[in-house]
C-alpha positions, 0 to 999 in steps of 0.5 A: 652160753658156757656151763664152766668151759663147756659151750651149749648151742641153743636154750634147750636141753634134754632132761635126765630121765630114767628108762628113757635116755638110751643112747639112740634117743639121746642122739635123736634129740641131739640131731633135732637141736638139743643144746645139751644132753643128759644121760639117765640118772646113774646110781653110784651102787651101780658104778661100785667095783666096775672097770673102765670098760664096764663104765664106758658100756654103761654110759655108752656116750658117743661123740656125735651127741656131745656135750654130755652131762652125766647125772649121778644119784646117791647120798654117800659122800664118799661114793659120790666123790668116787663116782665122779672120778669114774665117769669124768673121763667120758662126761663133759659135765657131771650133774648130782640129782637132788630132785628125784621125788619117787618113794624108792629114791626118797627112802634110800636118802636119795634125790630130793631128800638131799634138800632136807639137810642143806648143810650136808648137801653143801658139803656133798658138793664141794667134795664132788667139785674138788674131785674133777676139773669137769664142770659139776652142776646140780638139778634141784627142787624148790624144797621137800614140803609144800610148806617149806620152800627153800630153793633161793637159799639152797640154790646160793649155797650151792653156787658158793660151793663151786658148781657151774650151773643149777637146774631148777624144777619148780615143784617140791618133792610133795607135789612130784609131777602134780600141781603148778610149777612155781616159775616165781621161785625159779625167777628169784633163784635166777635173780640171786645167782650169777651162774647159768640157771636151767628152768624145768617143769611142764614143758610139753611143746617148744612154745612152753619152753619159750614162755617159761624162759621169758617168766623166769628170766633163766638161761636155758630150759630143760625138757623132759616128758615133752621130749620123751614124747616128741624128740623133735621138740627142741626144734621150732621148725618142727613145732607143727609136724604132721604124720610124714614127719613123725614117721621119719622121726620114729624110723630114724630112732629104730635106725639109731637103735640098731647102730648104737644099742649093744644090748637092744631089746624089743620092749625098749623100742616099743616103748619108744615108738608108743610115746612118739605116736602120740600126735600121730593122727590115724584111725589105726590102733597105735596101741597095737605097737606094744603086742609086737615082740621083735624090733622088725615088727615094730618097724614093719608096723610103723612103716604100714601106718598112714 
C-alpha cells in the first residue's frame, strides 16, 4: 500500500497521541510491525520562530522508525502552510488534525472544529498540499454534531483538494471517545474515494483491527489507545502474550527511552509502564510504579515483577 510515493508495509498504523508518542514509544511500535508511525500532534504555535535545530529536536524523528507522518494542528491557513514547510524536511508524510475533540482545542478553532466550515477546511488543505512535495493527509471525524453527519461529503472534497490518504475516526466531535463507532459511514467514505482510507476507532486488540478492516473495506487501520496499552498490538503473533513477553516489552521501552529521549523524565516512563502493565497478571500492586521517582527505580520495579 502506498500513500503518495511512501510505501506502507502491513495494514496497522500508529495513531498520533498527545503526551504518548515519544520517540522511544514510536520506535517500540515500529519494532512491533507498525506500518506507519505518527508523531504526536504538533501545534503550529510551537513551531513559530523556531530554528531548524529546534524543530529537529522537537520532532526527534529517527531513521529506524520511518516512514513517519508529522501531524499538525491549528486553524490559521498561513501558519499551517508555513509549518508544512518547516517540518517537511523531517517528515515522510504531513498530516492535518481535523479530529481532536478536546474542549481546549475546539475553543481555539482547532481539530474537529474545522469541520464546521468545510469550505474553509478545503481551502486550508489545498494550501498545505501546494506547499510541499511530500504527501499530505488528513485525520478527521465524521462530523461535529451527532445530528449532522457530513463525513462523506467532506471526505470527497478533501480528496479533490489533493490529499493522498484520509483517516476517518468513526465518531462525531460531540461523541468524543464515547458511544459506538459508526463503521457504516467509514464504509461509505471508502466506497466514494480512490485514495487510501484508514479506519480508526475502538481497536483494543489486533483482532478488533482486522474486524474493522473487514466491516469498512478500508485499506489500513489506525490504533490509538490500544497501542498505548499494548505497543505489540501490531504483531498478530503477540496477541496472547503473557507476563514474560510484556515484561520484555517494557524493559525494551526503558532501554529505548534512555537511548533516544534527551530530556527524559521518570514521570513519562512511569506512565508508559503503568499503561503497559494492564494485562500483566500478578498479585503484586502494579500501581506502585506511579510512586517511583527515577527511571532506574522503575526499571528495578519491573525486573522484580513475577
